[in-house]
N, CA, C and O atoms as CSV, one atom per row, in Angstrom:
chain,resi,resn,atom,element,x,y,z
A,1,MET,N,N,174.865,-63.186,-110.092
A,1,MET,CA,C,173.555,-63.581,-109.683
A,1,MET,C,C,172.616,-62.420,-109.899
A,1,MET,O,O,173.010,-61.255,-109.851
A,2,THR,N,N,171.347,-62.766,-110.140
A,2,THR,CA,C,170.313,-61.754,-110.217
A,2,THR,C,C,169.077,-62.257,-109.492
A,2,THR,O,O,169.000,-63.420,-109.098
A,3,ALA,N,N,168.120,-61.372,-109.324
A,3,ALA,CA,C,166.880,-61.718,-108.639
A,3,ALA,C,C,165.710,-61.213,-109.470
A,3,ALA,O,O,165.820,-60.228,-110.201
A,4,SER,N,N,164.598,-61.906,-109.342
A,4,SER,CA,C,163.398,-61.502,-110.069
A,4,SER,C,C,162.208,-61.545,-109.134
A,4,SER,O,O,162.031,-62.487,-108.362
A,5,ASP,N,N,161.392,-60.500,-109.222
A,5,ASP,CA,C,160.165,-60.411,-108.439
A,5,ASP,C,C,160.441,-60.480,-106.935
A,5,ASP,O,O,159.722,-61.136,-106.181
A,6,ILE,N,N,161.503,-59.785,-106.522
A,6,ILE,CA,C,161.876,-59.700,-105.103
A,6,ILE,C,C,161.700,-58.241,-104.686
A,6,ILE,O,O,162.141,-57.336,-105.394
A,7,LYS,N,N,161.063,-58.014,-103.552
A,7,LYS,CA,C,160.827,-56.649,-103.070
A,7,LYS,C,C,162.151,-55.971,-102.725
A,7,LYS,O,O,163.123,-56.638,-102.372
A,8,PRO,N,N,162.184,-54.626,-102.831
A,8,PRO,CA,C,163.447,-53.892,-102.614
A,8,PRO,C,C,164.138,-54.193,-101.282
A,8,PRO,O,O,165.361,-54.331,-101.252
A,9,ALA,N,N,163.392,-54.297,-100.185
A,9,ALA,CA,C,164.021,-54.575,-98.884
A,9,ALA,C,C,164.680,-55.954,-98.886
A,9,ALA,O,O,165.788,-56.118,-98.375
A,10,ALA,N,N,163.999,-56.935,-99.458
A,10,ALA,CA,C,164.556,-58.288,-99.532
A,10,ALA,C,C,165.741,-58.321,-100.493
A,10,ALA,O,O,166.702,-59.058,-100.273
A,11,LYS,N,N,165.676,-57.533,-101.545
A,11,LYS,CA,C,166.777,-57.489,-102.506
A,11,LYS,C,C,168.024,-56.900,-101.857
A,11,LYS,O,O,169.141,-57.325,-102.152
A,12,SER,N,N,167.837,-55.931,-100.981
A,12,SER,CA,C,168.965,-55.346,-100.257
A,12,SER,C,C,169.640,-56.398,-99.374
A,12,SER,O,O,170.868,-56.466,-99.311
A,13,SER,N,N,168.846,-57.206,-98.703
A,13,SER,CA,C,169.390,-58.293,-97.873
A,13,SER,C,C,170.118,-59.313,-98.735
A,13,SER,O,O,171.176,-59.818,-98.361
A,14,LEU,N,N,169.540,-59.607,-99.890
A,14,LEU,CA,C,170.146,-60.550,-100.820
A,14,LEU,C,C,171.503,-60.038,-101.291
A,14,LEU,O,O,172.467,-60.798,-101.387
A,15,ARG,N,N,171.567,-58.750,-101.582
A,15,ARG,CA,C,172.818,-58.124,-102.031
A,15,ARG,C,C,173.905,-58.287,-100.970
A,15,ARG,O,O,175.059,-58.565,-101.296
A,16,LYS,N,N,173.537,-58.115,-99.702
A,16,LYS,CA,C,174.503,-58.255,-98.605
A,16,LYS,C,C,174.962,-59.707,-98.469
A,16,LYS,O,O,176.144,-59.971,-98.247
A,17,LEU,N,N,174.029,-60.638,-98.601
A,17,LEU,CA,C,174.390,-62.056,-98.516
A,17,LEU,C,C,175.382,-62.423,-99.617
A,17,LEU,O,O,176.393,-63.076,-99.360
A,18,ILE,N,N,175.088,-62.004,-100.830
A,18,ILE,CA,C,175.953,-62.313,-101.972
A,18,ILE,C,C,177.332,-61.674,-101.785
A,18,ILE,O,O,178.356,-62.297,-102.062
A,19,ALA,N,N,177.344,-60.433,-101.315
A,19,ALA,CA,C,178.624,-59.751,-101.097
A,19,ALA,C,C,179.464,-60.478,-100.054
A,19,ALA,O,O,180.689,-60.524,-100.167
A,20,SER,N,N,178.815,-61.045,-99.038
A,20,SER,CA,C,179.566,-61.756,-98.002
A,20,SER,C,C,180.218,-63.024,-98.547
A,20,SER,O,O,181.156,-63.554,-97.952
A,21,LEU,N,N,179.713,-63.507,-99.684
A,21,LEU,CA,C,180.294,-64.683,-100.341
A,21,LEU,C,C,181.290,-64.294,-101.434
A,21,LEU,O,O,181.882,-65.155,-102.085
A,22,GLY,N,N,181.463,-62.997,-101.622
A,22,GLY,CA,C,182.401,-62.527,-102.643
A,22,GLY,C,C,181.761,-62.345,-104.012
A,22,GLY,O,O,182.462,-62.142,-105.004
A,23,GLY,N,N,180.457,-62.415,-104.073
A,23,GLY,CA,C,179.756,-62.249,-105.348
A,23,GLY,C,C,179.051,-60.914,-105.405
A,23,GLY,O,O,179.229,-60.058,-104.539
A,24,TYR,N,N,178.253,-60.754,-106.429
A,24,TYR,CA,C,177.495,-59.517,-106.552
A,24,TYR,C,C,176.170,-59.792,-107.250
A,24,TYR,O,O,176.029,-60.736,-108.027
A,25,LEU,N,N,175.218,-58.942,-106.946
A,25,LEU,CA,C,173.874,-59.033,-107.498
A,25,LEU,C,C,173.748,-58.003,-108.610
A,25,LEU,O,O,174.020,-56.821,-108.399
A,26,VAL,N,N,173.343,-58.440,-109.773
A,26,VAL,CA,C,173.143,-57.520,-110.888
A,26,VAL,C,C,171.645,-57.334,-111.113
A,26,VAL,O,O,170.840,-58.203,-110.779
A,27,ASN,N,N,171.291,-56.196,-111.681
A,27,ASN,CA,C,169.882,-55.893,-111.898
A,27,ASN,C,C,169.292,-56.621,-113.097
A,27,ASN,O,O,168.128,-57.021,-113.070
A,28,ASP,N,N,170.076,-56.793,-114.131
A,28,ASP,CA,C,169.591,-57.423,-115.355
A,28,ASP,C,C,170.292,-58.758,-115.573
A,28,ASP,O,O,171.424,-58.956,-115.133
A,29,TRP,N,N,169.610,-59.664,-116.255
A,29,TRP,CA,C,170.190,-60.970,-116.551
A,29,TRP,C,C,171.443,-60.816,-117.403
A,29,TRP,O,O,171.464,-60.045,-118.362
A,30,GLN,N,N,172.468,-61.545,-117.050
A,30,GLN,CA,C,173.701,-61.631,-117.844
A,30,GLN,C,C,174.041,-63.110,-117.972
A,30,GLN,O,O,173.736,-63.900,-117.079
A,31,ASN,N,N,174.661,-63.478,-119.064
A,31,ASN,CA,C,175.006,-64.885,-119.258
A,31,ASN,C,C,175.941,-65.406,-118.175
A,31,ASN,O,O,176.024,-66.616,-117.966
A,32,GLU,N,N,176.645,-64.517,-117.484
A,32,GLU,CA,C,177.558,-64.920,-116.418
A,32,GLU,C,C,176.827,-65.234,-115.117
A,32,GLU,O,O,177.434,-65.770,-114.190
A,33,CYS,N,N,175.550,-64.916,-115.029
A,33,CYS,CA,C,174.788,-65.183,-113.806
A,33,CYS,C,C,174.742,-66.689,-113.551
A,33,CYS,O,O,174.442,-67.476,-114.449
A,34,SER,N,N,175.041,-67.067,-112.331
A,34,SER,CA,C,175.027,-68.485,-111.987
A,34,SER,C,C,173.731,-68.892,-111.294
A,34,SER,O,O,173.372,-70.070,-111.287
A,35,LEU,N,N,173.036,-67.935,-110.719
A,35,LEU,CA,C,171.791,-68.213,-110.000
A,35,LEU,C,C,170.764,-67.126,-110.281
A,35,LEU,O,O,171.100,-65.981,-110.585
A,36,LEU,N,N,169.517,-67.519,-110.169
A,36,LEU,CA,C,168.408,-66.572,-110.169
A,36,LEU,C,C,167.628,-66.831,-108.892
A,36,LEU,O,O,167.199,-67.958,-108.643
A,37,ALA,N,N,167.440,-65.798,-108.081
A,37,ALA,CA,C,166.666,-65.934,-106.847
A,37,ALA,C,C,165.257,-65.410,-107.086
A,37,ALA,O,O,165.060,-64.312,-107.607
A,38,MET,N,N,164.281,-66.225,-106.690
A,38,MET,CA,C,162.871,-65.856,-106.795
A,38,MET,C,C,162.146,-66.448,-105.588
A,38,MET,O,O,162.516,-67.514,-105.096
A,39,ASN,N,N,161.120,-65.754,-105.117
A,39,ASN,CA,C,160.300,-66.308,-104.040
A,39,ASN,C,C,159.387,-67.404,-104.548
A,39,ASN,O,O,159.103,-68.371,-103.841
A,40,GLU,N,N,158.935,-67.248,-105.761
A,40,GLU,CA,C,158.113,-68.263,-106.414
A,40,GLU,C,C,158.317,-68.122,-107.922
A,40,GLU,O,O,158.621,-67.041,-108.427
A,41,ILE,N,N,158.147,-69.215,-108.610
A,41,ILE,CA,C,158.355,-69.199,-110.047
A,41,ILE,C,C,157.231,-68.431,-110.726
A,41,ILE,O,O,156.050,-68.738,-110.561
A,42,LYS,N,N,157.624,-67.441,-111.480
A,42,LYS,CA,C,156.716,-66.672,-112.324
A,42,LYS,C,C,157.423,-66.513,-113.665
A,42,LYS,O,O,158.652,-66.464,-113.728
A,43,VAL,N,N,156.656,-66.434,-114.708
A,43,VAL,CA,C,157.257,-66.246,-116.028
A,43,VAL,C,C,157.693,-64.788,-116.149
A,43,VAL,O,O,156.876,-63.878,-116.293
A,44,THR,N,N,159.011,-64.602,-116.084
A,44,THR,CA,C,159.617,-63.283,-116.278
A,44,THR,C,C,160.740,-63.455,-117.285
A,44,THR,O,O,161.148,-64.577,-117.585
A,45,VAL,N,N,161.228,-62.366,-117.794
A,45,VAL,CA,C,162.348,-62.425,-118.745
A,45,VAL,C,C,163.554,-63.080,-118.077
A,45,VAL,O,O,164.229,-63.905,-118.693
A,46,LYS,N,N,163.826,-62.724,-116.834
A,46,LYS,CA,C,164.963,-63.313,-116.122
A,46,LYS,C,C,164.774,-64.811,-115.930
A,46,LYS,O,O,165.720,-65.584,-116.080
A,47,CYS,N,N,163.571,-65.214,-115.603
A,47,CYS,CA,C,163.290,-66.639,-115.413
A,47,CYS,C,C,163.495,-67.399,-116.718
A,47,CYS,O,O,164.114,-68.463,-116.725
A,48,LEU,N,N,162.991,-66.872,-117.799
A,48,LEU,CA,C,163.170,-67.526,-119.097
A,48,LEU,C,C,164.646,-67.602,-119.472
A,48,LEU,O,O,165.104,-68.621,-119.988
A,49,ASN,N,N,165.390,-66.530,-119.216
A,49,ASN,CA,C,166.831,-66.552,-119.499
A,49,ASN,C,C,167.547,-67.589,-118.651
A,49,ASN,O,O,168.422,-68.296,-119.151
A,50,ALA,N,N,167.191,-67.692,-117.379
A,50,ALA,CA,C,167.820,-68.690,-116.503
A,50,ALA,C,C,167.539,-70.097,-117.014
A,50,ALA,O,O,168.428,-70.949,-117.027
A,51,LEU,N,N,166.322,-70.332,-117.426
A,51,LEU,CA,C,165.970,-71.651,-117.952
A,51,LEU,C,C,166.733,-71.948,-119.240
A,51,LEU,O,O,167.256,-73.048,-119.420
A,52,LEU,N,N,166.793,-70.963,-120.131
A,52,LEU,CA,C,167.510,-71.160,-121.396
A,52,LEU,C,C,169.002,-71.402,-121.189
A,52,LEU,O,O,169.622,-72.179,-121.914
A,53,CYS,N,N,169.568,-70.726,-120.192
A,53,CYS,CA,C,171.003,-70.872,-119.908
A,53,CYS,C,C,171.281,-72.020,-118.933
A,53,CYS,O,O,172.429,-72.252,-118.551
A,54,GLN,N,N,170.243,-72.725,-118.540
A,54,GLN,CA,C,170.342,-73.859,-117.624
A,54,GLN,C,C,170.993,-73.472,-116.296
A,54,GLN,O,O,171.874,-74.166,-115.788
A,55,ARG,N,N,170.538,-72.353,-115.754
A,55,ARG,CA,C,171.015,-71.894,-114.450
A,55,ARG,C,C,169.993,-72.264,-113.387
A,55,ARG,O,O,168.809,-72.432,-113.679
A,56,LEU,N,N,170.456,-72.386,-112.171
A,56,LEU,CA,C,169.580,-72.720,-111.059
A,56,LEU,C,C,168.692,-71.539,-110.683
A,56,LEU,O,O,169.129,-70.388,-110.676
A,57,ILE,N,N,167.440,-71.849,-110.372
A,57,ILE,CA,C,166.503,-70.872,-109.839
A,57,ILE,C,C,166.221,-71.320,-108.416
A,57,ILE,O,O,165.654,-72.389,-108.192
A,58,VAL,N,N,166.620,-70.495,-107.458
A,58,VAL,CA,C,166.524,-70.876,-106.052
A,58,VAL,C,C,165.777,-69.800,-105.268
A,58,VAL,O,O,165.576,-68.684,-105.747
A,59,THR,N,N,165.377,-70.161,-104.063
A,59,THR,CA,C,164.756,-69.190,-103.169
A,59,THR,C,C,165.860,-68.404,-102.451
A,59,THR,O,O,166.992,-68.880,-102.364
A,60,PRO,N,N,165.552,-67.224,-101.942
A,60,PRO,CA,C,166.539,-66.479,-101.167
A,60,PRO,C,C,167.032,-67.261,-99.941
A,60,PRO,O,O,168.149,-67.037,-99.475
A,61,LYS,N,N,166.223,-68.155,-99.431
A,61,LYS,CA,C,166.614,-68.975,-98.271
A,61,LYS,C,C,167.866,-69.798,-98.565
A,61,LYS,O,O,168.667,-70.047,-97.664
A,62,TYR,N,N,168.038,-70.216,-99.801
A,62,TYR,CA,C,169.242,-70.964,-100.173
A,62,TYR,C,C,170.491,-70.142,-99.855
A,62,TYR,O,O,171.459,-70.666,-99.303
A,63,LEU,N,N,170.470,-68.863,-100.201
A,63,LEU,CA,C,171.639,-68.015,-99.952
A,63,LEU,C,C,171.858,-67.788,-98.462
A,63,LEU,O,O,172.997,-67.734,-98.000
A,64,GLU,N,N,170.764,-67.655,-97.710
A,64,GLU,CA,C,170.888,-67.513,-96.260
A,64,GLU,C,C,171.567,-68.752,-95.676
A,64,GLU,O,O,172.477,-68.641,-94.854
A,65,ASP,N,N,171.122,-69.919,-96.102
A,65,ASP,CA,C,171.706,-71.165,-95.592
A,65,ASP,C,C,173.148,-71.341,-96.059
A,65,ASP,O,O,173.988,-71.832,-95.306
A,66,LEU,N,N,173.431,-70.951,-97.272
A,66,LEU,CA,C,174.791,-71.037,-97.794
A,66,LEU,C,C,175.741,-70.156,-96.991
A,66,LEU,O,O,176.834,-70.591,-96.628
A,67,VAL,N,N,175.337,-68.934,-96.715
A,67,VAL,CA,C,176.157,-68.026,-95.909
A,67,VAL,C,C,176.333,-68.591,-94.504
A,67,VAL,O,O,177.422,-68.515,-93.934
A,68,SER,N,N,175.283,-69.148,-93.956
A,68,SER,CA,C,175.354,-69.736,-92.615
A,68,SER,C,C,176.377,-70.862,-92.567
A,68,SER,O,O,177.194,-70.925,-91.648
A,69,VAL,N,N,176.334,-71.742,-93.544
A,69,VAL,CA,C,177.272,-72.865,-93.586
A,69,VAL,C,C,178.693,-72.370,-93.797
A,69,VAL,O,O,179.624,-72.856,-93.156
A,70,CYS,N,N,178.862,-71.416,-94.685
A,70,CYS,CA,C,180.204,-70.908,-94.989
A,70,CYS,C,C,180.816,-70.151,-93.813
A,70,CYS,O,O,182.038,-70.047,-93.708
A,71,SER,N,N,179.974,-69.627,-92.935
A,71,SER,CA,C,180.501,-68.877,-91.799
A,71,SER,C,C,181.000,-69.788,-90.678
A,71,SER,O,O,181.711,-69.336,-89.780
A,72,LYS,N,N,180.634,-71.058,-90.728
A,72,LYS,CA,C,181.095,-72.004,-89.718
A,72,LYS,C,C,182.493,-72.489,-90.080
A,72,LYS,O,O,182.783,-72.773,-91.242
A,73,LEU,N,N,183.335,-72.578,-89.091
A,73,LEU,CA,C,184.721,-72.976,-89.338
A,73,LEU,C,C,184.837,-74.398,-89.857
A,73,LEU,O,O,185.690,-74.671,-90.702
A,74,ASN,N,N,184.012,-75.301,-89.383
A,74,ASN,CA,C,184.105,-76.700,-89.766
A,74,ASN,C,C,183.059,-77.091,-90.812
A,74,ASN,O,O,182.607,-78.236,-90.845
A,75,ALA,N,N,182.680,-76.151,-91.655
A,75,ALA,CA,C,181.668,-76.451,-92.670
A,75,ALA,C,C,182.222,-77.464,-93.665
A,75,ALA,O,O,183.240,-77.224,-94.316
A,76,SER,N,N,181.543,-78.586,-93.770
A,76,SER,CA,C,182.038,-79.627,-94.668
A,76,SER,C,C,181.211,-79.733,-95.938
A,76,SER,O,O,181.711,-80.196,-96.964
A,77,THR,N,N,179.968,-79.314,-95.886
A,77,THR,CA,C,179.142,-79.380,-97.083
A,77,THR,C,C,178.309,-78.119,-97.210
A,77,THR,O,O,177.901,-77.513,-96.219
A,78,ILE,N,N,178.074,-77.753,-98.425
A,78,ILE,CA,C,177.198,-76.606,-98.677
A,78,ILE,C,C,175.784,-77.130,-98.906
A,78,ILE,O,O,175.608,-78.301,-99.243
A,79,PRO,N,N,174.776,-76.280,-98.728
A,79,PRO,CA,C,173.408,-76.733,-98.959
A,79,PRO,C,C,173.215,-77.180,-100.408
A,79,PRO,O,O,173.801,-76.613,-101.331
A,80,ASP,N,N,172.401,-78.185,-100.586
A,80,ASP,CA,C,172.094,-78.691,-101.912
A,80,ASP,C,C,171.102,-77.740,-102.576
A,80,ASP,O,O,169.969,-77.624,-102.109
A,81,PRO,N,N,171.495,-77.053,-103.658
A,81,PRO,CA,C,170.589,-76.098,-104.297
A,81,PRO,C,C,169.319,-76.768,-104.834
A,81,PRO,O,O,168.303,-76.099,-105.019
A,82,ASN,N,N,169.366,-78.059,-105.081
A,82,ASN,CA,C,168.178,-78.753,-105.581
A,82,ASN,C,C,167.030,-78.767,-104.584
A,82,ASN,O,O,165.877,-78.967,-104.964
A,83,LYS,N,N,167.339,-78.556,-103.314
A,83,LYS,CA,C,166.293,-78.496,-102.293
A,83,LYS,C,C,165.575,-77.148,-102.281
A,83,LYS,O,O,164.568,-76.984,-101.592
A,84,TYR,N,N,166.083,-76.201,-103.031
A,84,TYR,CA,C,165.534,-74.852,-103.054
A,84,TYR,C,C,164.946,-74.483,-104.411
A,84,TYR,O,O,164.635,-73.318,-104.662
A,85,ILE,N,N,164.796,-75.462,-105.271
A,85,ILE,CA,C,164.291,-75.248,-106.634
A,85,ILE,C,C,162.815,-75.569,-106.663
A,85,ILE,O,O,162.362,-76.531,-106.043
A,86,TYR,N,N,162.075,-74.760,-107.384
A,86,TYR,CA,C,160.660,-75.053,-107.588
A,86,TYR,C,C,160.523,-76.009,-108.744
A,86,TYR,O,O,161.106,-75.793,-109.806
A,87,CYS,N,N,159.769,-77.049,-108.553
A,87,CYS,CA,C,159.529,-78.007,-109.625
A,87,CYS,C,C,158.081,-77.979,-110.033
A,87,CYS,O,O,157.678,-78.721,-110.928
């Protein structure tokens, strides 16, 4: 996963959230990235790469909710990433 146009303090929180799920946050776009986190859609190189690779672009809130659900013992469903996509 990577992030675009996220302030350093928020990026640090994002890194911790991803690590708690067993993933990692990279600084530059890689084809292996499964998600791009952005507060709002802006045309950036990372955003264009995510679109070209057909990866989800979600808000950081998606990861917060995902971690919350995964931390519950009886979690039956994960948050729908489509609810966190800008259209």
